[in-house]
LUMDREN-689293 format. One line per 5 residues: number of its first residue (from 0); their letters; for each residue x, y, z of N, C-alpha, C, CB. Coordinates in steps of 0.2 Angstrom, whole numbers. Atoms other than C-alpha are relative to their C-alpha. Glycine has a CB too. Layout:
// residues N
NUM = a = X,Y,Z,X,Y,Z,X,Y,Z,X,Y,Z ~ ...
END
This chain:
// residues 138
0 = mkkgi = 7,-1,1,525,-402,219,-2,3,-7,-3,5,6 ~ 2,-2,7,517,-399,202,-5,6,1,-2,-5,-5 ~ 5,-5,0,507,-383,199,-4,0,-6,4,7,0 ~ 5,0,6,492,-382,188,-5,6,0,-5,-7,1 ~ 4,-5,0,478,-371,184,-5,0,6,-4,1,-6
5 = splva = 5,0,-5,466,-366,198,-6,-3,-1,-1,8,3 ~ 6,3,2,450,-374,200,-5,5,-2,-3,-3,7 ~ 4,-5,2,441,-358,197,1,1,-8,1,7,4 ~ -1,-1,7,449,-355,180,-2,-7,-4,8,1,-1 ~ 2,7,4,447,-374,175,-8,0,0,2,-6,4
10 = tvlli = 7,0,1,428,-372,179,-2,5,-5,-3,2,7 ~ 1,-5,5,427,-356,169,1,-2,-7,3,7,1 ~ -2,2,7,436,-364,154,-5,-6,-2,7,-3,0 ~ 4,6,2,425,-380,155,-7,3,-2,-1,-4,6 ~ 6,-3,1,409,-369,155,0,4,-7,-2,5,5
15 = aitma = -1,-4,7,415,-358,140,1,-5,-6,7,4,0 ~ -1,5,5,420,-373,130,-7,-4,-1,5,-6,2 ~ 7,3,0,403,-382,134,-5,5,-4,-3,-1,7 ~ 5,-5,4,393,-366,128,2,1,-7,1,7,4 ~ -2,0,7,403,-365,112,-2,-6,-4,8,1,0
20 = vaavl = 2,6,3,400,-383,108,-8,0,-1,3,-6,3 ~ 7,0,0,382,-381,112,-3,5,-5,-3,2,7 ~ 2,-5,5,380,-365,101,1,-3,-7,4,6,1 ~ -1,3,7,388,-374,86,-5,-6,-2,7,-3,0 ~ 5,5,1,377,-389,88,-7,2,-1,0,-5,6
25 = asyvq = 7,-3,1,361,-379,90,-1,3,-7,-1,6,6 ~ 1,-2,7,364,-370,74,0,-5,-5,6,5,-2 ~ 1,6,5,367,-386,65,-6,-4,0,6,-5,1 ~ 6,4,-1,352,-395,72,-6,4,-2,-1,-2,7 ~ 5,-4,2,341,-380,68,-1,0,-7,1,7,3
30 = sipek = 1,0,7,345,-381,50,-2,-6,-3,7,2,-3 ~ 2,6,2,341,-399,48,-7,-1,-3,1,-6,5 ~ 7,1,3,322,-398,46,-1,4,-7,-5,3,5 ~ 1,-4,6,324,-385,32,3,-4,-6,3,7,0 ~ -3,4,5,335,-397,22,-3,-7,-1,7,-1,2
35 = vlpsa = 2,7,0,327,-414,26,-8,0,-1,2,-4,6 ~ 7,0,0,308,-410,29,-3,5,-5,-3,1,7 ~ 4,-5,4,296,-402,16,-3,5,4,-5,-4,-4 ~ 3,-5,-4,289,-386,21,-7,-2,3,-1,7,-5 ~ 7,2,-3,274,-388,33,-6,3,-4,0,3,7
40 = scvgg = 5,-3,4,264,-377,21,-2,-4,-6,2,7,-2 ~ 1,4,6,265,-390,8,-4,-6,2,7,-2,-3 ~ 3,6,-2,258,-404,18,-8,0,-2,0,-1,8 ~ 7,1,2,241,-410,10,-1,4,-6,-4,2,5 ~ 1,-4,6,243,-398,-5,-1,-4,-6,6,5,-1
45 = svrfi = 1,3,7,238,-402,-23,-1,5,-5,-5,-6,0 ~ 1,-4,5,237,-394,-39,-4,-4,-6,7,3,-3 ~ 4,4,6,225,-398,-54,-1,5,-5,-7,-3,3 ~ 2,-4,6,221,-391,-71,-8,2,2,0,-4,-7 ~ 6,-2,-2,205,-381,-69,-6,-3,-5,-1,8,-1
50 = ssdyp = 5,3,4,197,-389,-84,4,-5,-5,-4,5,-5 ~ -3,5,4,200,-403,-97,3,4,-7,-4,-5,-2 ~ -3,-4,6,205,-389,-110,8,1,1,-4,7,0 ~ -7,-1,-1,222,-388,-102,4,-6,1,1,5,6 ~ -4,-5,2,237,-389,-104,-1,1,-8,7,-1,1
55 = kwesd = 1,-1,7,236,-381,-122,6,4,-3,-7,3,-1 ~ -5,-3,4,248,-375,-135,-3,7,-3,3,-4,-6 ~ 3,-7,2,245,-356,-138,5,5,-2,-5,3,5 ~ -4,-5,3,255,-344,-149,8,-2,2,-1,7,3 ~ -7,2,-2,272,-354,-147,1,-1,7,4,4,-4
60 = rivav = -1,1,-7,270,-357,-129,-5,-5,3,0,7,4 ~ 5,4,-4,261,-369,-116,-3,4,5,4,-6,3 ~ 4,-3,-5,247,-362,-106,-4,-4,4,-4,6,-4 ~ 5,4,-4,237,-369,-92,-3,5,5,4,-6,4 ~ 3,-3,-6,225,-363,-79,-1,-5,5,-8,3,-2
65 = veart = -1,5,-5,228,-372,-63,-4,3,7,7,-2,2 ~ 3,-2,-7,220,-372,-45,4,-3,5,-7,-2,0 ~ -4,2,-6,230,-373,-29,-5,-3,5,4,6,3 ~ 5,3,-5,221,-385,-17,4,-1,7,-3,-6,-3 ~ -2,1,-7,224,-385,2,6,3,2,1,-7,1
70 = atlkn = -7,-4,-2,241,-375,1,1,5,-5,5,-5,0 ~ -2,-6,5,248,-359,-6,6,-3,-4,2,6,4 ~ -5,3,4,258,-364,-21,3,6,-4,-3,-5,-5 ~ -3,-5,4,271,-354,-31,6,-3,-4,3,6,5 ~ -5,3,4,286,-356,-42,-2,-6,-5,6,-2,4
75 = frfav = 3,5,4,276,-365,-55,5,-2,-6,-7,2,-3 ~ -4,2,5,286,-375,-68,-4,-5,-5,7,-3,2 ~ 3,5,5,281,-385,-84,6,-5,-1,-2,4,-6 ~ -4,6,2,290,-402,-86,-3,-2,-6,1,-5,6 ~ 2,2,6,288,-406,-104,3,-6,-2,1,6,-5
80 = lmtdd = -3,7,2,290,-424,-109,-1,0,-8,-5,-6,3 ~ -1,0,8,296,-425,-127,-2,-7,-2,7,3,-2 ~ 1,6,3,292,-439,-139,6,-5,1,-2,0,-7 ~ -6,4,-1,310,-445,-137,1,-2,8,6,3,-3 ~ 0,1,-7,306,-447,-118,5,4,4,2,-7,1
85 = tvnty = -4,-5,-4,318,-432,-113,-5,4,4,5,3,-4 ~ 5,-4,-3,310,-420,-101,4,7,1,-2,-2,8 ~ -3,-7,0,313,-401,-103,-4,4,5,0,4,-7 ~ 4,-4,-5,308,-389,-89,0,7,-1,3,-1,7 ~ 0,-7,1,302,-371,-91,-4,3,6,-4,1,-7
90 = ndvng = 3,-4,-6,297,-358,-78,-6,3,-3,5,5,3 ~ 6,-4,1,280,-349,-77,3,7,-1,-5,-1,5 ~ -2,-7,1,283,-332,-85,-4,5,4,1,2,-7 ~ 4,-4,-4,269,-325,-75,2,1,7,-8,-2,0 ~ -2,-1,-7,277,-328,-58,-6,-1,5,3,6,1
95 = qslds = 6,1,-4,260,-334,-51,2,-3,7,-5,-5,-3 ~ 0,2,-7,258,-337,-32,-7,-1,1,4,4,5 ~ 7,1,-1,241,-345,-29,-1,-2,7,-3,-5,-5 ~ 2,2,-6,233,-346,-12,-5,-6,-1,-4,6,4 ~ 4,6,0,223,-362,-7,-7,2,-3,0,-3,7
100 = grsgq = 7,-1,2,207,-363,-17,0,5,-6,-4,2,5 ~ 0,-5,5,212,-350,-30,3,-3,-6,5,6,2 ~ -3,2,6,216,-352,-48,3,5,-4,-6,-4,-5 ~ -3,-5,4,226,-343,-61,4,-3,-6,6,3,4 ~ -3,2,6,234,-344,-78,8,0,1,-2,5,-6
105 = iktei = -7,1,0,252,-350,-80,2,-1,-7,3,-5,5 ~ -3,1,7,263,-350,-96,7,0,0,-3,5,-5 ~ -7,0,2,280,-354,-103,2,6,-4,2,-6,-3 ~ -3,-5,5,291,-342,-112,-2,-3,-7,7,2,1 ~ 1,2,7,290,-343,-131,5,-6,-1,1,5,-6
110 = lsisp = -5,6,0,297,-361,-135,2,-1,-7,-4,-6,2 ~ -3,2,7,307,-367,-150,-1,-7,-1,7,3,-1 ~ 2,7,1,299,-384,-150,-6,0,-3,0,-4,7 ~ 6,1,3,286,-391,-160,-5,-4,4,1,-4,-7 ~ 5,3,-5,269,-396,-151,0,-7,-2,-6,4,-1
115 = snvkg = 0,7,2,270,-412,-161,5,-5,3,0,-1,-8 ~ -5,4,-3,285,-417,-152,-1,0,8,7,3,-1 ~ 2,0,-7,277,-415,-135,-5,-6,2,-3,7,2 ~ 4,6,-2,271,-431,-127,-5,2,6,5,-6,2 ~ 4,-2,-5,264,-423,-111,3,5,4,0,-6,5
120 = vqiqt = -2,-5,-4,265,-409,-99,-2,-1,8,-3,7,-2 ~ 1,0,-7,267,-409,-80,1,7,3,4,-6,4 ~ -1,-6,-3,264,-394,-69,4,-2,7,-6,4,1 ~ -4,1,-6,277,-394,-54,-1,7,4,7,-2,-1 ~ 0,-6,-5,277,-382,-39,6,1,5,-7,0,4
125 = scpdv = -6,-1,-5,288,-375,-25,0,-6,5,-1,6,3 ~ 0,6,-5,282,-391,-15,2,-6,-4,-7,0,3 ~ -3,6,4,292,-406,-21,-5,-5,-2,5,-3,3 ~ 5,5,1,277,-418,-20,-6,2,-3,-1,-4,6 ~ 6,-3,3,264,-406,-27,1,1,-7,-2,6,4
130 = kteft = 0,0,8,262,-409,-46,-5,-3,-3,7,-2,-2 ~ 5,3,4,250,-414,-59,3,-7,-3,-3,4,-5 ~ -2,5,4,251,-430,-69,2,2,-7,-5,-6,0 ~ -2,-2,7,259,-429,-86,-7,-1,-4,6,-4,-3 ~ 6,0,3,245,-424,-97,1,3,-8,-5,5,3
135 = alk = -1,-1,7,244,-423,-116,-3,8,-2,-4,-5,-5 ~ 3,-7,2,242,-405,-124,-6,-1,-4,6,3,-5 ~ 7,-1,3,225,-400,-130,0,4,-6,-5,3,5
END
Protein backbone atom coordinates (compact mmCIF):
# COMPACT_ATOMS: atom_id res chain seq x y z
CA UNK A 1 0.00 0.00 0.00
CA UNK A 2 1.43 3.37 -1.05
CA UNK A 3 1.19 6.32 1.25
CA UNK A 4 0.51 9.83 -0.04
CA UNK A 5 -0.44 13.16 1.41
CA UNK A 6 -3.76 13.49 3.13
CA UNK A 7 -6.72 14.94 1.22
CA UNK A 8 -6.81 17.91 3.63
CA UNK A 9 -3.16 18.84 2.96
CA UNK A 10 -3.65 18.38 -0.78
CA UNK A 11 -6.68 20.70 -0.71
CA UNK A 12 -4.81 23.37 1.26
CA UNK A 13 -1.86 23.19 -1.16
CA UNK A 14 -4.13 23.50 -4.21
CA UNK A 15 -5.88 26.54 -2.75
CA UNK A 16 -2.54 28.19 -1.82
CA UNK A 17 -1.08 27.62 -5.30
CA UNK A 18 -4.27 28.89 -6.96
CA UNK A 19 -4.24 32.06 -4.85
CA UNK A 20 -0.56 32.71 -5.63
CA UNK A 21 -1.14 32.34 -9.38
CA UNK A 22 -4.22 34.57 -9.18
CA UNK A 23 -2.26 37.30 -7.37
CA UNK A 24 0.52 37.27 -9.98
CA UNK A 25 -1.97 37.40 -12.86
CA UNK A 26 -4.00 40.17 -11.22
CA UNK A 27 -0.95 42.41 -10.83
CA UNK A 28 0.08 41.77 -14.44
CA UNK A 29 -3.39 42.39 -15.89
CA UNK A 30 -3.81 45.55 -13.81
CA UNK A 31 -0.71 47.13 -15.40
CA UNK A 32 -1.76 46.46 -19.02
CA UNK A 33 -4.10 49.47 -19.46
CA UNK A 34 -1.38 51.88 -18.28
CA UNK A 35 1.01 50.53 -20.91
CA UNK A 36 -1.35 50.02 -23.83
CA UNK A 37 -4.16 52.57 -23.54
CA UNK A 38 -3.73 56.35 -23.43
CA UNK A 39 -4.78 58.08 -20.28
CA UNK A 40 -8.53 58.53 -20.06
CA UNK A 41 -7.94 62.22 -19.35
CA UNK A 42 -6.45 62.63 -22.85
CA UNK A 43 -9.47 61.40 -24.78
CA UNK A 44 -10.84 64.19 -26.94
CA UNK A 45 -8.09 66.63 -25.94
CA UNK A 46 -6.47 69.11 -28.29
CA UNK A 47 -3.99 71.95 -28.21
CA UNK A 48 -3.82 75.03 -30.44
CA UNK A 49 -1.83 78.21 -30.81
CA UNK A 50 -3.82 81.06 -29.27
CA UNK A 51 -3.14 83.29 -32.29
CA UNK A 52 -1.43 83.28 -35.67
CA UNK A 53 1.47 85.19 -34.07
CA UNK A 54 2.88 81.90 -32.74
CA UNK A 55 5.21 80.09 -32.66
CA UNK A 56 7.78 82.84 -32.81
CA UNK A 57 11.52 83.30 -32.35
CA UNK A 58 12.27 85.57 -29.40
CA UNK A 59 15.70 86.21 -27.82
CA UNK A 60 17.31 82.96 -29.04
CA UNK A 61 14.39 80.76 -28.02
CA UNK A 62 11.05 79.61 -29.41
CA UNK A 63 7.99 80.99 -27.65
CA UNK A 64 4.32 80.10 -28.06
CA UNK A 65 1.05 80.81 -26.32
CA UNK A 66 -1.18 77.75 -26.48
CA UNK A 67 -4.62 76.76 -25.28
CA UNK A 68 -5.55 73.35 -23.87
CA UNK A 69 -8.91 72.24 -25.17
CA UNK A 70 -11.13 69.53 -23.60
CA UNK A 71 -8.33 68.05 -21.46
CA UNK A 72 -5.70 69.10 -18.94
CA UNK A 73 -2.33 69.11 -20.70
CA UNK A 74 1.22 69.17 -19.33
CA UNK A 75 4.82 68.29 -20.22
CA UNK A 76 4.82 70.51 -23.29
CA UNK A 77 7.62 69.90 -25.79
CA UNK A 78 8.68 71.67 -28.96
CA UNK A 79 9.43 69.38 -31.91
CA UNK A 80 11.53 71.57 -34.21
CA UNK A 81 11.69 70.48 -37.85
CA UNK A 82 14.93 71.66 -39.35
CA UNK A 83 15.52 72.51 -43.03
CA UNK A 84 17.50 69.25 -43.38
CA UNK A 85 14.32 67.38 -42.26
CA UNK A 86 15.73 66.32 -38.88
CA UNK A 87 13.59 66.91 -35.80
CA UNK A 88 15.01 68.22 -32.51
CA UNK A 89 12.88 68.16 -29.36
CA UNK A 90 13.08 70.74 -26.57
CA UNK A 91 11.16 70.85 -23.29
CA UNK A 92 9.10 73.79 -22.09
CA UNK A 93 11.23 75.56 -19.49
CA UNK A 94 8.15 77.08 -17.84
CA UNK A 95 6.84 73.64 -16.85
CA UNK A 96 3.28 74.65 -17.76
CA UNK A 97 0.27 72.53 -16.90
CA UNK A 98 -2.90 73.87 -18.47
CA UNK A 99 -6.42 72.94 -17.46
CA UNK A 100 -9.02 72.54 -20.19
CA UNK A 101 -9.93 75.92 -21.71
CA UNK A 102 -6.88 77.70 -20.23
CA UNK A 103 -3.99 79.21 -22.15
CA UNK A 104 -0.41 79.91 -21.21
CA UNK A 105 3.03 80.76 -22.53
CA UNK A 106 5.55 78.01 -23.16
CA UNK A 107 9.14 78.43 -24.31
CA UNK A 108 12.35 76.54 -25.00
CA UNK A 109 15.68 77.07 -23.32
CA UNK A 110 18.08 79.33 -25.20
CA UNK A 111 18.88 77.53 -28.46
CA UNK A 112 22.10 77.34 -30.40
CA UNK A 113 20.33 77.03 -33.74
CA UNK A 114 19.54 79.69 -36.29
CA UNK A 115 15.88 80.52 -36.89
CA UNK A 116 16.60 80.42 -40.63
CA UNK A 117 17.29 76.68 -40.25
CA UNK A 118 13.87 76.03 -38.69
CA UNK A 119 11.26 74.72 -41.13
CA UNK A 120 8.45 74.29 -38.61
CA UNK A 121 7.51 73.84 -34.96
CA UNK A 122 5.07 71.35 -33.46
CA UNK A 123 3.84 71.53 -29.88
CA UNK A 124 3.59 68.09 -28.24
CA UNK A 125 2.01 67.26 -24.88
CA UNK A 126 1.85 64.53 -22.26
CA UNK A 127 -0.96 62.99 -24.33
CA UNK A 128 0.66 61.16 -27.27
CA UNK A 129 -1.99 62.09 -29.84
CA UNK A 130 -2.51 65.68 -28.68
CA UNK A 131 -0.22 67.98 -30.66
CA UNK A 132 -0.31 70.82 -33.15
CA UNK A 133 0.59 70.58 -36.81
CA UNK A 134 4.08 71.71 -37.79
CA UNK A 135 3.85 75.49 -38.15
CA UNK A 136 6.41 77.93 -39.54
CA UNK A 137 8.04 80.42 -37.16
CA UNK A 138 6.57 83.92 -37.17
